[in-house]
C-alpha positions in Angstrom: 0.0 0.3 -0.1 1.5 3.6 -1.3 1.6 5.9 1.8 -0.8 8.0 0.4 -3.7 5.2 0.2 -2.2 4.6 4.1 -2.9 8.1 5.0 -6.2 7.9 3.0 -7.6 5.2 5.0 -6.2 6.7 8.3 -8.5 9.6 7.8 -11.2 7.8 6.7 -11.4 5.2 9.3 -12.8 7.3 12.1 -15.2 8.8 10.7 -16.6 5.5 8.7 -16.8 4.0 12.1 -18.8 6.9 13.5 -21.0 7.1 10.4 -21.8 3.4 10.8 -22.5 3.3 14.3 -24.9 5.5 14.4 -26.9 3.5 11.5 -26.9 -0.2 13.3 -30.8 -0.1 13.0 -30.6 0.1 9.5 -27.7 -2.3 8.9 -29.5 -4.9 10.8 -32.6 -4.9 9.0 -30.5 -4.7 5.7 -28.8 -7.6 7.1 -32.2 -9.7 7.6 -33.3 -8.8 4.1 -29.8 -10.0 2.8 -30.8 -13.3 4.6 -33.6 -14.1 2.8 -31.5 -13.6 -0.8 -29.5 -16.4 0.7 -32.3 -18.6 1.2 -33.3 -17.7 -2.2 -29.8 -18.7 -3.7 -29.9 -21.8 -1.7 -33.6 -22.7 -2.5 -32.8 -22.6 -6.5 -30.0 -24.7 -6.8 -31.5 -27.2 -4.2 -34.5 -27.3 -5.8 -33.3 -28.2 -9.2 -31.3 -31.0 -8.0 -34.5 -32.8 -6.0 -36.6 -32.0 -8.9 -34.0 -34.2 -11.0 -33.0 -37.0 -8.6 -36.1 -37.3 -6.5 -38.5 -36.5 -9.4 -37.7 -37.0 -13.3 -35.1 -39.6 -12.9 -36.7 -41.5 -10.1 -39.8 -42.1 -12.6 -42.1 -39.4 -10.3 -42.6 -36.2 -12.6 -45.2 -34.5 -10.4 -42.4 -34.4 -7.7 -40.0 -32.8 -10.0 -42.6 -30.2 -11.1 -43.5 -29.9 -7.3 -39.7 -29.0 -6.4 -39.5 -26.9 -9.8 -42.4 -24.5 -8.6 -40.4 -24.2 -5.1 -37.6 -23.5 -7.4 -39.8 -20.6 -9.4 -41.1 -19.6 -5.8 -37.7 -18.8 -4.7 -36.9 -16.8 -7.9 -40.0 -14.9 -7.8 -39.6 -13.8 -4.4 -36.5 -12.1 -5.6 -38.5 -8.9 -6.7 -39.4 -8.7 -2.8 -36.3 -9.0 -1.3 -34.8 -6.5 -4.0 -37.3 -4.0 -2.8 -36.6 -4.6 0.8 -32.9 -4.1 0.3 -33.4 -0.7 -1.7 -35.9 0.5 1.4 -33.0 0.0 3.4 -30.3 1.2 1.3 -31.5 4.6 1.1 -31.2 4.8 5.1 -27.6 4.6 4.8 -26.6 6.5 1.4 -28.7 9.7 1.8 -27.2 10.5 5.4 -23.9 9.7 4.1 -24.7 12.4 0.9 -26.0 14.9 3.3 -23.0 14.3 5.6 -21.1 15.0 2.8 -22.4 18.0 1.6 -22.0 19.7 4.8 -18.3 18.7 5.3 -17.7 20.4 1.5 -19.9 23.7 2.8 -18.0 23.9 5.9 -14.8 23.3 4.4 -15.5 26.1 1.8 -16.8 28.3 4.4 -13.8 27.9 6.5 -11.3 28.7 4.3 -13.1 32.0 3.2 -13.3 32.9 7.0 -11.2 35.5 8.9 -8.6 33.4 10.3 -8.7 30.7 7.6 -6.3 29.9 5.0 -7.9 32.5 2.9 -7.8 32.5 -1.2 -10.5 31.3 -3.6 -11.7 27.4 -2.8 -11.9 26.7 -6.7 -12.6 23.0 -5.9 -15.8 23.8 -3.8 -18.3 23.4 -6.8 -16.6 20.3 -8.0 -17.2 19.0 -4.3 -20.7 19.7 -3.4 -21.9 18.6 -7.0 -20.0 16.0 -8.9 -17.7 14.3 -6.2 -20.3 14.0 -3.5 -22.5 12.3 -6.3 -19.8 9.8 -7.2 -19.3 9.5 -3.7 -22.8 8.5 -2.9 -23.6 6.3 -6.0 -20.0 4.5 -5.7 -21.0 3.3 -1.8 -24.4 2.6 -2.7 -23.0 0.3 -5.7 -20.7 -1.3 -3.0 -22.9 -1.8 -0.2 -25.4 -3.6 -2.9 -22.4 -5.6 -4.4 -20.7 -6.5 -1.3 -23.8 -7.6 0.5 -25.5 -9.7 -2.5 -21.5 -11.4 -2.8 -21.4 -12.3 0.5 -25.2 -13.7 1.1 -25.6 -15.0 -2.3 -22.0 -16.9 -1.9 -22.7 -18.1 1.5 -26.4 -19.7 0.1 -24.5 -21.0 -2.7 -21.8 -23.1 -1.0 -24.1 -24.0 1.6 -26.1 -25.5 -1.1 -22.9 -27.0 -2.7 -21.9 -28.6 0.6 -25.7 -30.0 1.2 -25.2 -31.4 -2.6 -22.1 -33.0 -1.9 -18.8 -32.1 -0.1 -16.9 -33.0 -3.2 -18.5 -30.4 -5.2 -16.7 -27.5 -3.6 -13.7 -29.5 -3.8 -14.0 -28.9 -7.6 -15.3 -25.6 -7.4 -13.3 -24.0 -4.4 -9.7 -23.8 -6.0 -10.2 -21.9 -9.1 -13.1 -19.6 -7.8 -10.6 -18.8 -4.6 -7.6 -18.1 -7.1 -9.5 -15.8 -9.2 -10.9 -13.9 -6.3 -7.2 -13.9 -4.9 -5.7 -12.7 -8.1 -8.6 -9.8 -8.3 -7.9 -8.6 -4.5 -3.9 -8.4 -5.4 -5.2 -5.6 -8.1 -7.4 -3.4 -5.5 -4.6 -1.2 -4.0 -2.5 -0.7 -7.4 -5.7 -0.1 -9.2 -6.7 2.4 -6.2 -3.1 4.3 -6.5 -3.5 4.2 -10.7 -6.9 5.7 -10.2 -5.6 8.4 -8.1 -2.9 9.4 -10.4 -5.2 9.2 -13.2 -7.5 11.9 -11.6 -5.0 14.1 -10.4 -3.1 13.9 -13.8 -6.6 14.6 -15.4 -7.1 17.4 -12.5 -3.6 19.1 -13.4 -4.5 19.1 -17.2 -8.3 20.6 -16.9 -6.8 23.3 -14.7 -4.1 24.0 -16.8 -6.3 24.0 -20.0 -8.6 26.3 -18.5 -6.0 28.9 -17.4 -4.2 28.7 -20.6 -7.3 29.5 -22.2 -8.6 32.5 -20.1 -5.0 34.0 -20.6 -4.3 33.5 -24.6 -3.6 37.4 -25.1 -1.5 37.7 -22.1 0.5 34.8 -23.3 0.8 35.9 -26.8 1.9 39.7 -25.5 4.5 38.2 -23.3 5.8 35.6 -25.6 5.2 33.1 -23.2 2.9 30.9 -25.4 5.8 28.1 -26.1 6.7 27.3 -22.7 3.0 26.9 -21.6 2.8 24.7 -24.6 5.5 22.7 -23.4 3.8 22.4 -20.0 0.7 21.5 -21.5 2.4 18.5 -23.2 3.9 17.5 -20.2 0.7 17.3 -18.4 -0.9 15.4 -21.6 2.1 12.8 -21.1 1.5 12.5 -17.7 -2.1 11.9 -18.1 -1.5 9.5 -20.6 0.7 7.2 -18.9 -1.2 7.1 -16.1 -4.0 5.8 -18.1 -1.7 3.6 -19.1 -1.0 2.1 -16.0 -4.9 2.3 -15.3 -5.3 0.1 -18.2 -2.9 -2.4 -17.5 -4.3 -3.2 -13.9 -7.7 -3.1 -15.5 -6.2 -5.8 -18.0 -4.9 -7.8 -14.6 -8.8 -7.5 -13.2 -10.1 -8.8 -16.4 -8.0 -11.8 -16.1 -9.0 -12.5 -12.6 -12.7 -12.5 -13.7 -12.1 -15.0 -16.3 -10.2 -17.2 -13.9 -12.9 -16.6 -11.4 -15.9 -16.8 -13.7 -15.4 -19.5 -15.9 -12.6 -22.0 -14.7 -14.9 -23.4 -11.7 -17.6 -24.2 -14.5 -15.2 -25.5 -16.8 -13.5 -27.7 -13.8 -16.9 -29.1 -13.0 -17.4 -30.3 -16.7 -13.7 -31.9 -16.7 -14.2 -33.5 -13.1 -18.1 -34.7 -13.9 -16.6 -38.5 -14.3 -14.9 -38.2 -10.7 -17.5 -36.8 -9.2 -19.9 -39.5 -10.4 -17.3 -42.0 -9.2 -17.6 -40.6 -5.5 -21.4 -41.0 -5.1 -22.6 -37.5 -6.8 -25.8 -37.6 -8.6 -26.7 -36.1 -11.7 -29.3 -33.9 -10.1 -26.4 -32.4 -7.8 -24.4 -32.1 -10.6 -27.3 -30.3 -12.4 -27.8 -28.2 -9.2 -24.2 -27.4 -8.8 -24.3 -25.9 -12.4 -27.1 -23.9 -11.4 -25.3 -22.4 -8.0 -22.7 -21.5 -10.3 -24.5 -20.1 -13.3 -27.4 -18.5 -11.6 -25.9 -17.4 -8.4 -22.5 -17.5 -7.4 -20.5 -16.2 -10.6 -22.9 -13.5 -11.4 -22.6 -11.9 -7.8 -18.8 -12.4 -8.5 -18.9 -10.7 -11.6 -20.9 -7.6 -10.3 -18.8 -7.6 -7.0 -15.4 -7.4 -9.2 -16.4 -4.9 -11.5 -18.3 -2.7 -8.6 -15.4 -3.1 -6.2 -12.8 -2.5 -8.6 -14.5 0.6 -10.2 -16.7 2.2 -7.6 -14.1 1.4 -4.7 -11.3 2.9 -5.9 -13.0 5.9 -6.7 -15.2 6.3 -3.9 -11.6 6.2 -1.9 -10.5 8.8 -3.7 -13.3 11.1 -3.6 -13.8 10.7 0.0 -10.6 11.6 0.8 -10.9 15.0 -1.0 -14.1 15.7 0.6 -12.9 14.4 4.1 -9.2 14.7 4.0 -6.6 17.0 5.2 -7.3 20.7 3.6 -4.7 21.9 1.5 -2.7 25.1 2.0 -2.9 26.4 -1.7 -5.2 25.7 -5.0 -3.5 24.7 -8.2 -1.0 27.2 -9.4 -2.5 29.2 -12.3 -0.9 29.6 -15.5 2.0 31.9 -15.2 2.3 33.9 -18.5 5.4 35.4 -16.9 7.4 32.3 -16.3 8.7 30.6 -19.5 10.6 31.7 -22.6 11.7 34.0 -23.8 12.9 35.1 -20.4 13.7 38.4 -19.3 17.6 38.2 -20.1 16.3 37.5 -23.8 14.2 40.7 -23.9 16.7 42.7 -22.3 19.4 41.5 -24.9 16.6 42.1 -27.6 15.8 45.7 -26.7 19.4 46.7 -26.8 19.6 44.7 -30.7 17.0 46.4 -31.7 17.2 49.9 -29.9 16.5 53.0 -32.5 16.6 56.8 -32.3 13.3 57.2 -30.5 13.6 61.1 -31.5 13.5 60.4 -35.0 10.6 58.3 -35.5 7.0 58.0 -33.9 7.0 55.4 -30.7 3.3 54.2 -32.2 2.4 54.5 -35.8 -1.1 53.2 -37.4 -1.3 53.8 -41.1 -4.9 53.6 -42.1 -5.4 50.1 -40.1 -8.9 48.6 -40.3 -9.6 45.4 -38.5 -13.1 43.3 -38.8 -13.5 40.1 -36.6 -15.2 38.3 -39.9 -15.7 39.0 -43.7 -19.1 40.6 -43.3 -18.7 41.8 -39.7 -18.7 45.9 -39.5 -15.0 47.1 -38.7 -14.0 47.5 -35.3 -11.4 50.0 -36.6 -11.7 51.8 -39.7 -8.9 53.4 -41.5 -7.5 54.5 -38.4 -4.5 56.8 -38.4 -2.4 57.6 -35.3 1.0 59.1 -34.4 2.3 58.5 -30.9 5.5 60.8 -30.1 8.6 59.3 -27.8 8.0 59.7 -24.4 4.0 60.5 -24.8 1.0 59.7 -22.5 -1.7 59.0 -24.4 -5.0 57.8 -23.1 -7.8 55.8 -25.3 -11.3 56.1 -24.3 -14.5 55.0 -25.5 -17.8 52.9 -25.0 -17.2 49.3 -23.9 -17.1 47.0 -27.1 -15.8 49.9 -29.3 -12.5 48.9 -29.6 -10.2 50.1 -27.3 -8.5 46.5 -26.1 -8.1 45.9 -29.6 -6.0 49.0 -30.6 -3.8 47.8 -27.8 -3.5 44.2 -29.0 -2.5 45.5 -32.7 -0.1 47.9 -31.2 1.2 44.8 -29.2 1.4 42.6 -32.2 -0.6 39.7 -30.9 -3.5 40.8 -33.7 -3.2 41.5 -37.3 -4.7 44.1 -38.8 -7.2 43.8 -41.8 -5.3 46.2 -43.7 -3.0 49.0 -42.9 0.0 48.6 -41.1 1.0 49.1 -37.3 4.7 50.5 -36.3 6.6 50.3 -33.0 9.7 52.4 -32.8 9.5 52.8 -36.5 9.1 48.9 -37.1 6.6 46.7 -38.4 5.2 44.8 -35.5 2.8 42.1 -37.6 4.4 38.6 -37.6 7.4 40.0 -36.1 8.6 37.0 -33.3 7.6 37.1 -29.6 11.1 37.8 -28.4 11.6 40.9 -30.6 7.9 42.2 -29.5 9.0 41.7 -26.0 11.8 43.8 -26.2 9.8 46.7 -27.7 6.9 47.0 -25.6 5.2 45.4 -22.6 1.2 44.8 -22.7 -0.5 44.8 -19.0 -3.9 43.4 -19.4 -7.1 43.7 -17.2 -6.4 40.3 -15.7 -2.7 40.3 -14.2 -0.8 37.4 -13.5 1.6 36.6 -10.9 3.4 33.8 -10.6 4.5 31.3 -7.1 8.1 32.4 -6.7 9.6 35.5 -4.7 8.3 38.8 -4.5 11.4 40.1 -6.0 11.2 37.3 -8.6 7.9 38.6 -9.5 9.1 42.3 -10.0 12.1 41.6 -11.6 11.0 39.0 -14.0 11.0 41.4 -17.0 14.4 43.1 -16.2 16.5 40.5 -14.2 19.4 43.3 -14.2 17.5 45.5 -11.7 19.5 45.9 -8.3 17.6 46.0 -5.3 18.0 49.6 -5.0 15.7 49.9 -8.2 13.5 47.2 -6.4 13.1 49.3 -3.5 12.4 52.5 -5.5 9.9 51.3 -7.4 7.9 49.4 -4.7 8.2 53.0 -3.2 6.5 54.7 -6.0 3.9 52.0 -6.4 3.1 52.4 -2.7 3.7 48.4 -2.6 5.4 48.6 0.7 2.5 47.2 2.7 2.4 44.3 0.6 5.8 43.7 -0.2 6.3 43.8 4.0 3.0 41.4 4.7 4.6 38.9 2.2 8.0 38.9 3.9 10.1 41.3 1.6 11.7 40.8 -1.5 12.5 37.1 -0.6 9.5 36.4 0.5 7.0 34.0 -1.1 4.3 35.2 -3.4 1.0 32.6 -3.4 -1.0 33.8 -6.4 -4.5 32.6 -5.0 -3.7 34.9 -1.9 -3.6 38.2 -3.4 -6.7 40.4 -4.4 -7.0 41.4 -8.1 -6.2 45.1 -7.1 -2.5 43.6 -5.6 -1.9 41.5 -8.7 -2.4 44.7 -10.9 0.3 46.4 -8.6 2.7 43.8 -9.1 2.3 43.6 -12.9 2.6 47.7 -12.9 5.5 47.3 -11.0 7.3 44.6 -13.4 6.2 46.7 -16.6 7.5 49.8 -15.1 11.5 48.1 -14.3 11.2 46.6 -18.0 13.4 48.2 -20.2 11.2 48.2 -22.9 10.4 51.5 -24.4 6.7 51.2 -24.8 4.0 50.5 -22.1 0.8 49.4 -23.1 -2.1 49.4 -20.0 -5.3 47.6 -21.1 -7.8 48.8 -18.0 -4.5 47.6 -15.7 -5.5 49.7 -13.0 -9.3 48.9 -13.2 -9.0 47.0 -9.5 -7.4 50.1 -7.7 -8.7 52.9 -5.8 -8.4 56.2 -7.4 -5.6 56.9 -4.9 -3.6 54.1 -6.3 -4.5 54.2 -9.7 -3.4 58.3 -9.9 -0.1 57.2 -8.0 0.6 54.3 -10.5 -0.1 56.2 -13.6 2.2 59.0 -12.4 4.8 56.8 -11.5 4.6 55.2 -14.9 4.2 58.6 -16.8 7.4 59.5 -15.0 8.8 56.6 -16.3 11.7 57.1 -19.3 9.6 55.7 -22.5 6.0 55.8 -24.1 2.8 55.1 -22.0 -0.5 53.8 -23.9 -3.4 53.6 -21.2 -7.3 52.4 -22.0 -8.6 54.7 -19.7 -10.7 53.2 -16.6 -11.9 56.2 -15.1 -11.7 59.9 -16.7 -8.9 61.2 -14.1 -6.5 59.1 -16.7 -7.5 61.1 -19.6 -7.2 64.3 -18.0 -3.5 63.4 -16.4 -2.6 62.2 -20.1 -0.6 64.7 -22.7 -3.2 63.4 -25.3 -6.4 61.4 -25.4 -7.8 59.1 -28.1 -11.4 58.9 -28.0 -13.2 56.1 -30.4 -16.8 56.6 -31.1 -17.0 53.6 -33.9 -17.5 56.4 -36.4 -14.6 58.7 -36.5 -11.8 58.9 -34.0 -10.5 62.2 -32.6 -7.4 62.8 -31.0 -6.3 65.9 -28.5 -5.7 67.3 -25.1 -8.6 67.4 -22.6 -9.6 70.8 -23.1 -9.3 70.4 -27.0 -11.6 67.1 -26.7 -14.2 69.1 -24.9 -14.4 71.9 -27.3 -14.4 68.7 -30.4 -16.1 65.8 -29.6 -19.6 65.4 -28.2 -18.8 61.8 -27.3 -16.0 62.9 -24.8 -18.1 65.6 -23.3 -20.9 62.8 -22.7 -18.3 60.4 -21.2 -17.2 63.4 -18.9 -20.3 63.9 -17.7 -21.0 60.3 -17.2 -17.6 59.6 -15.3 -18.4 62.7 -13.1 -22.3 62.0 -12.5 
């Protein structure tokens, strides 16, 4: 048994004992109905043997038919037995489900409560829905099959013994061998099931995070690293599935041994059994016990215990087991190639005379999301001077984020040309783009690591004094102190959206790239923090383009670009108040 399995069993044993101890009455009633099922299994085979030996072969067909009638009554009574079993089963499974739901809710609330671990419990919904239902269904299946096998096997084996002890000598060895082989597979099968489930969850979490961060992955040039991580997770999931399939094959072999060899052994041993006084009726009764009772119960047991048992252990451990400190680490869009050193080297290689060429230039840029779709941007011309602070405003969905993606080079225009520092950005390699600009999106990403690693990721040459100065300029000191200083550990799930945005803004501030693009990157900051951040970024050497979240961002900018879907206007705050009705409307909306 693996250490994980042993730990899971130790954690689950006490609550399992307490749960069953409070339901002794239900368990007793369930056992009584199961005894009736055991008697039914005994009567069917015994009646067949008596009908042959004492009836048809003895020349008394009436007696034979009478015994067959007994067998028929035993079979028909099975419906009443099954009804009674299911009525008692609900008294065990439904309280289990209710208890697991309460445990899942308490666990999630405790995590979010003051003094708790904090962070978002991203697995809460899965535990409350899918995992609880898996646990209930698996537990119900196990109770049914284990109970049925034990009592049916007891009735069938007792019937074989009553017919002739020699029948047990032939039937028991292959039956026991197959059952033993099956039991050997339980522990490794559970471990393989656990690894497969963990690999599947890791792959799903990575895919969901990567899908949400596609724009940022492309903007930061980190797509290849995330792609390699995804390929590794796919390989891990495939390896876990192959291991699980291998043990499933061993289990199938065990089912074949236990499910077919007893019948074959009985056929081969007919002559030997007849020589030891086993009657024809006893042989037919033995076949009836095997085919109608024992082997179907064994087949159901192996199938249910193999699948439901391992799932139940894993899921119960996840719901009732020890609380993990942190959730799955999100995709870090700033944790793979091209690294910061590569970006710095590229920045030096592609340095240009910024005084001679525009920092950003759009020449008749048009972009449509579809052949027949209306253009989001239509023949837009724009020129941003080196060192200028430009704000972009307009209604939601008008194309502000599209503009930043075009300038960042993560989106190609339908027509026209986009240049940064005099160079076309469309089709340029990610490493070169990373050297020319930094795009900070609305959803800022940080990665698990030290505070210093997060802040200096885009500029590993930044010294301690530069990091301290940047932290002070953005008012990040209290957060850094709370995390344990620059060498403290960052856990993404424990940071608020605003704190993550501040970390991403400082990272961009320290970057050597000459152009910063902020796509509502301050939307989670309060007005004072936003003003402080934009003031620090505007004082940085280079050009700043900000998709404004508040009017104050436009007022602080050198110029503002107003997108209205018809005609773009660019000018100072005072000029736009005079020339742009939309800007006047937006000003009234923001000030209301």
